[in-house]
Structure formats: C-alpha cells, structure tokens
C-alpha positions as CSV (number, residue, x, y, z in Angstrom):
1,M,-154.8,14.3,133.7
2,D,-155.5,12.6,137.0
3,T,-152.6,12.0,139.4
4,I,-152.0,8.7,138.6
5,S,-151.8,9.4,134.8
6,K,-149.3,11.9,135.7
7,I,-147.0,9.4,137.8
8,L,-147.4,7.0,134.8
9,D,-146.7,9.7,132.2
10,M,-143.3,10.5,133.6
11,I,-142.2,6.5,133.6
12,H,-140.4,5.2,130.3
13,A,-140.2,1.2,130.2
14,R,-138.8,-0.7,127.3
15,S,-139.6,-4.6,127.7
16,T,-137.1,-7.5,126.3
17,V,-138.8,-10.8,126.2
18,Y,-135.9,-13.5,126.1
19,F,-137.1,-16.8,127.6
20,S,-140.2,-18.7,126.8
21,K,-140.6,-22.7,127.6
22,S,-141.9,-25.6,128.9
23,V,-140.6,-27.0,132.2
24,L,-141.2,-30.1,134.0
25,A,-141.5,-30.5,138.0
26,P,-139.6,-30.5,140.2
27,W,-137.0,-27.6,138.8
28,S,-135.7,-24.3,140.1
29,M,-133.5,-22.0,139.1
30,E,-132.2,-18.4,140.3
31,V,-131.8,-15.2,138.4
32,V,-128.8,-13.2,139.8
33,E,-129.4,-9.6,141.0
34,Q,-129.2,-6.8,138.2
35,P,-130.2,-3.5,140.3
36,G,-130.6,-1.7,136.8
37,I,-133.4,-3.4,135.5
38,C,-136.9,-4.9,136.4
39,R,-137.2,-8.3,135.6
40,F,-140.8,-10.2,134.6
41,H,-142.2,-13.8,134.7
42,L,-145.5,-14.5,133.3
43,V,-147.1,-17.8,133.7
44,V,-148.9,-18.7,130.4
45,A,-149.7,-22.3,131.8
46,G,-149.5,-24.5,134.8
47,S,-148.1,-22.6,138.4
48,T,-144.6,-21.9,139.7
49,W,-143.4,-19.9,142.8
50,V,-141.2,-17.1,142.9
51,R,-139.4,-15.9,146.0
52,L,-136.5,-13.6,146.7
53,S,-133.2,-15.0,147.6
54,D,-133.1,-13.6,150.8
55,G,-136.3,-15.0,151.8
56,S,-138.1,-12.0,152.6
57,E,-140.9,-12.1,150.1
58,E,-142.5,-15.3,148.1
59,V,-145.5,-15.2,145.9
60,E,-147.3,-18.1,144.1
61,L,-148.5,-17.8,140.6
62,H,-151.2,-19.5,138.3
63,A,-151.5,-19.5,134.4
64,G,-152.1,-15.8,133.6
65,D,-150.4,-14.3,136.5
66,Y,-147.1,-12.6,136.6
67,V,-144.9,-11.2,138.7
68,I,-142.6,-8.1,138.3
69,V,-139.0,-7.8,140.4
70,P,-138.6,-4.0,140.5
71,R,-135.4,-3.5,141.7
72,G,-133.9,-6.5,140.0
73,K,-133.3,-8.3,143.0
74,S,-131.7,-11.7,142.8
75,H,-134.8,-14.2,143.3
76,V,-135.7,-17.9,142.5
77,I,-138.2,-19.2,140.4
78,S,-139.3,-23.0,141.2
79,S,-142.2,-25.6,141.0
80,E,-142.7,-25.9,144.6
81,P,-141.7,-23.9,147.5
82,G,-138.1,-24.3,148.9
83,L,-136.6,-26.1,146.3
84,V,-132.9,-25.4,145.7
85,P,-132.0,-23.9,142.6
86,D,-130.2,-26.2,139.9
87,S,-129.1,-23.8,137.5
88,T,-128.4,-19.7,137.4
89,H,-129.6,-17.4,134.9
90,N,-127.6,-14.1,134.5
91,V,-129.6,-12.1,131.2
92,P,-128.8,-9.6,130.1
93,G,-125.0,-10.2,131.2
94,P,-121.9,-8.8,130.6
95,E,-121.9,-10.2,127.1
96,P,-124.6,-9.2,124.3
97,L,-127.9,-10.7,124.8
98,P,-128.2,-14.0,123.3
99,V,-130.7,-15.2,120.8
100,P,-134.0,-15.5,123.1
101,I,-134.9,-19.0,124.1
102,F,-138.5,-19.7,122.6
103,E,-139.8,-23.2,122.8
104,P,-143.3,-24.5,122.5
105,Q,-145.0,-25.8,125.0
106,T,-145.1,-29.7,125.6
107,A,-147.9,-31.7,126.8
108,P,-150.7,-29.2,128.4
109,G,-151.2,-29.9,132.1
110,S,-148.1,-31.6,132.8
111,S,-145.7,-29.0,132.8
112,T,-145.4,-25.1,133.4
113,Q,-144.6,-22.4,130.4
114,L,-143.0,-19.2,131.3
115,L,-142.5,-16.3,129.6
116,C,-139.7,-14.0,130.9
117,G,-138.2,-10.9,130.3
118,Y,-136.9,-7.8,131.8
119,F,-137.8,-3.7,131.4
120,R,-135.2,-1.0,131.5
121,I,-136.7,2.1,133.1
122,T,-135.2,5.3,131.0
123,S,-137.4,7.7,133.6
124,F,-139.0,8.1,136.8
125,S,-140.8,10.4,138.6
126,P,-138.4,11.7,141.4
127,D,-137.7,9.0,144.0
128,L,-141.7,8.7,144.1
129,I,-141.8,5.0,142.7
130,P,-138.3,3.0,143.0
131,A,-137.8,3.6,146.9
132,Q,-141.7,2.2,147.8
133,L,-142.5,-0.7,145.4
134,P,-142.2,-4.0,147.2
135,G,-139.5,-6.9,146.3
136,L,-142.3,-8.5,144.3
137,L,-145.0,-6.8,142.6
138,A,-147.3,-9.7,141.4
139,V,-150.9,-9.5,139.3
140,H,-153.2,-12.4,139.9
141,S,-155.5,-12.7,136.9
142,S,-158.1,-14.9,139.4
143,E,-158.9,-12.2,141.3
144,A,-162.8,-11.2,140.9
145,E,-161.9,-7.2,140.5
146,R,-159.4,-7.9,137.5
147,P,-161.1,-6.7,134.3
148,E,-161.2,-9.0,131.2
149,Y,-158.8,-7.0,129.1
150,V,-156.4,-8.5,131.3
151,A,-156.9,-12.0,130.4
152,N,-157.5,-10.4,126.8
153,I,-153.6,-9.3,126.8
154,T,-152.4,-12.5,128.2
155,S,-154.2,-14.4,125.5
156,L,-153.0,-12.2,122.7
157,I,-149.3,-13.2,124.3
158,Q,-150.4,-17.1,124.2
159,S,-151.5,-16.7,120.5
160,E,-148.0,-15.0,119.6
161,L,-146.0,-17.7,121.4
162,D,-148.4,-20.5,119.8
163,T,-147.4,-19.2,116.3
164,M,-144.1,-16.9,116.5
165,R,-144.8,-15.2,112.8
166,E,-142.8,-12.4,112.0
167,A,-142.5,-9.6,114.3
168,S,-143.8,-11.8,116.9
169,L,-141.0,-11.0,119.9
170,I,-141.6,-7.0,118.9
171,I,-145.4,-7.6,119.6
172,L,-144.5,-9.5,123.1
173,N,-142.3,-6.8,123.8
174,R,-144.9,-3.8,123.9
175,L,-147.7,-6.4,125.3
176,T,-145.6,-7.0,128.1
177,E,-144.8,-3.1,128.4
178,V,-148.7,-2.8,128.9
179,L,-148.9,-5.5,131.7
180,F,-146.0,-3.3,133.2
181,F,-147.9,-0.3,133.3
182,Y,-151.0,-2.1,134.4
183,A,-149.2,-3.5,137.1
184,L,-147.8,0.0,138.3
185,R,-151.4,1.3,138.2
186,E,-153.0,-1.1,140.3
187,W,-150.4,-1.0,143.1
188,I,-150.4,2.6,142.7
189,S,-154.3,2.8,143.1
190,Q,-154.0,0.4,146.1
191,S,-151.9,2.6,147.8
192,F,-154.2,5.4,147.7
193,V,-156.8,3.1,148.9
194,E,-155.0,1.3,152.0
195,G,-153.2,4.9,152.9
196,G,-149.8,3.7,151.7
197,A,-146.9,5.5,151.0
198,L,-148.5,7.5,148.3
199,A,-151.7,8.1,149.8
200,S,-150.6,11.8,150.6
201,L,-150.7,12.4,146.9
202,T,-154.6,12.5,147.0
203,D,-154.5,15.4,149.4
204,Q,-156.4,18.0,147.6
205,R,-154.2,20.9,148.6
206,L,-151.1,19.2,146.9
207,Q,-153.2,18.1,144.1
208,R,-154.1,21.5,143.5
209,A,-150.4,22.9,143.6
210,L,-149.2,19.6,141.2
211,S,-152.0,20.5,139.0
212,A,-150.9,24.2,138.4
213,F,-147.2,23.3,138.0
214,H,-147.6,20.3,135.6
215,D,-150.1,22.5,133.4
216,S,-147.9,25.4,133.2
217,P,-144.1,24.1,134.1
218,D,-143.0,27.1,132.0
219,Q,-144.1,29.7,134.7
220,N,-141.5,31.2,137.2
221,W,-142.6,28.8,140.2
222,T,-141.4,29.4,143.9
223,I,-142.3,27.6,147.0
224,E,-144.4,30.6,147.8
225,A,-146.5,30.8,144.8
226,L,-147.2,26.6,145.1
227,A,-148.1,26.6,148.6
228,Q,-150.4,30.1,147.8
229,I,-152.1,27.7,145.4
230,A,-152.2,24.6,147.7
231,G,-153.9,27.2,150.6
232,Q,-151.3,26.8,153.0
233,S,-148.5,28.4,154.9
234,R,-144.9,28.2,153.1
235,T,-143.6,25.7,155.8
236,A,-146.6,23.4,155.9
237,F,-146.8,23.0,152.5
238,A,-143.0,22.4,152.0
239,S,-143.3,19.7,155.0
240,G,-146.6,17.8,153.3
241,F,-145.0,18.1,150.0
242,R,-141.6,16.4,150.9
243,Q,-143.4,13.7,153.0
244,A,-145.3,12.7,150.0
245,M,-142.8,13.3,147.0
246,A,-139.8,12.2,148.8
247,T,-138.0,15.7,147.5
248,T,-138.7,19.3,148.0
249,P,-141.0,21.4,146.3
250,M,-138.3,23.1,144.2
251,G,-136.4,20.0,143.6
252,Y,-139.3,18.4,142.2
253,V,-139.9,21.5,139.9
254,S,-136.0,20.8,138.5
255,Q,-136.6,17.2,137.8
256,Y,-139.8,17.4,136.6
257,R,-138.7,19.9,133.8
258,T,-135.4,18.0,133.5
259,L,-137.6,14.7,132.2
260,L,-139.6,17.6,130.0
261,A,-136.3,18.6,128.5
262,R,-135.0,15.0,128.0
263,R,-138.2,14.0,126.3
264,M,-138.2,17.2,124.0
265,L,-134.5,16.5,123.4
266,T,-135.0,13.0,122.3
267,E,-138.6,13.2,120.4
268,T,-138.7,16.4,118.8
269,S,-136.5,19.1,117.0
270,L,-137.2,22.0,118.8
271,A,-134.2,24.6,119.2
272,L,-132.7,24.4,122.5
273,D,-134.1,28.3,122.9
274,D,-137.8,26.8,122.8
275,I,-137.2,24.0,124.8
276,A,-135.5,26.3,127.7
277,S,-138.9,28.7,127.3
278,R,-141.2,25.5,127.7
279,T,-139.6,24.3,130.6
280,G,-139.2,27.8,132.5
281,Y,-135.7,28.9,132.0
282,S,-135.3,32.9,131.4
283,D,-132.8,31.6,128.6
284,T,-130.5,29.0,127.3
285,N,-127.6,29.3,129.1
286,A,-129.8,29.2,132.1
287,F,-131.3,25.8,130.9
288,S,-127.8,24.2,129.7
289,R,-126.4,24.6,132.9
290,A,-129.2,23.5,134.9
291,F,-129.5,20.2,132.5
292,R,-125.6,19.4,132.6
293,R,-126.1,19.7,136.6
294,A,-128.9,17.3,136.2
295,I,-128.0,14.8,133.7
296,G,-123.9,15.5,133.7
297,T,-123.8,16.6,129.7
298,S,-125.1,19.4,127.5
299,P,-128.3,19.3,126.0
300,G,-126.9,19.2,122.6
301,A,-124.7,16.0,123.5
302,F,-127.5,14.4,124.9
303,R,-129.9,15.0,121.8
304,K,-127.0,13.7,119.7
305,S,-126.0,10.5,121.9
306,S,-130.0,9.5,122.0
307,R,-130.5,9.3,118.4
308,N,-127.6,7.8,117.6
C-alpha cells in the first residue's frame, strides 16, 4: 500500500447532508463555528463565494466545484464577495438535527443551487493532517487535470437531488464521502509535489521504516529497530520523524496501534487477547492499560459503547 493510501486508511469520515435548495441573488448567510466537524458546500448549479469570517481565505465556486471547511471555522457563503450575511445557520446545533431541507432547483441559470452538509471525523492519523489543512479546501471541477469520474460523481449527486427517491439521502451521504476523500488525496499529493508540510513523507528512508511498521505492527518495535531499517542513526531518525509526522516514533507507534485496536473492537468479534497480540502488546493487561491511557476507557467498555 502506498504512503497516501496508508494515511487515508487511518481516516474515518461520515457525511450528513442537510441542505439543498436554490437561492436567488443577492443573498448571503453565515455558518457559525463548530470545531468538531468538517463542513462542505457543493455548487450544483450557478456560482457562489465562500470566505472565512475572519477574512483570511476566500474562494469562488462554480457548478461542480465544492469546498470543505476542515476545522469547522465560521464562514460566509454569498452570491458575491463582501456581502453582509442576512441569516445565520447553526447545523448541527445543540438540538437534534432537524429534517433536512431539500428543494428542487428553480429556473435554471437564474439561481444557485447548493448542497451542504458536514463530515464527522472519527479517526485521524496522529496530528499529521488536521493541523496542516488550509481553512478552506476547495476542488474546482473545471481544472484540466481533474479526472472525468469527479464530474461523474457530481452528476450522480445531481440525479439523486432531481428525483429524491427512497434512500436518496443515504446515497447522497456516501457520494459526498467520496468527494471528501478525493479532496484529501489531491491536497496530500499536491503537498508532496510542492514541498509542503507533508513532503518529507516521500523520504525513502522514512517510508521504509513506516512500511515495515505498518506491515507488522505486532512486532516489538523500538526507535533503534526503526532507525536501522531507515538506515539512519537513532538521533537523525527521531529528528526527521518528528519533523515529518508531528510526533515521536514511539508516539506514532502507540497511536497507530490504538487506531487499529479501535477498528478491531468496532468491526470484529476478536477476543481482547487476540487484539492485544495483533497490536503488539505482550498481554491483555498491557493492552488494556495502554488503551485506557489513550482513549480514557477500557477496551471492553469502548466495544460496548460503539455497538449501542
């Protein structure tokens, strides 16, 4: 598995679509800050502007384009730049999510149709991506290098919005999850090419060490063992690893094992001693202590709550 796949494989995202309607210019609305979620806005028809409320970033979107607000910052969506918001949206708020608003498109060409929602991220690679994402992560469908399947996905979304049959909301949620991962993949790939914050992940020495660990997380890993695979001294490896991964080698080992354990507890019926063995712990007690330190609850309690 390539480096980008390994990063994306550690991310779990669930999409909730809650708003689709046509709006006539001039219009402007502010979406309040919610740090725990990633919002998204897809332009189905027409065009719109999206800017962070603090004015630090702004982007223009046209039909087929979409933007993700990774850290849930307050932002303004409007028919043109600089408009003062005439309404405020706070979904999901403190109350249960209301019935989603889905209205058919009005006269084509005279309005903007938006599809809005949010992603809940239940698992991230340790501080590798969240702290480095921009305030607005935009994907422009008109760019020449965009593959045809991106347009195909947005076309499927448009088709579901036009018909709104049984299970359309479920399908829309899954299709927008695909767009989320596509945007992340594009951003990570561009970061590699342009020498961004993740570019050091392309270092072959670091990749050798990470690949060895990812292939056998159950082994008794130490900094010395990882450094030897990388072909570096312990000090040089530890320094380069922290720069690339925003954590120490053994911190990463521990956090990755915790992510694997969470997945096994949620998605399998493996006994705790099997999970302990597969994630590199000498026995169930050692695994339980490490899991409780990381998550704040026991593996058994976590499994039970995840299935309720």
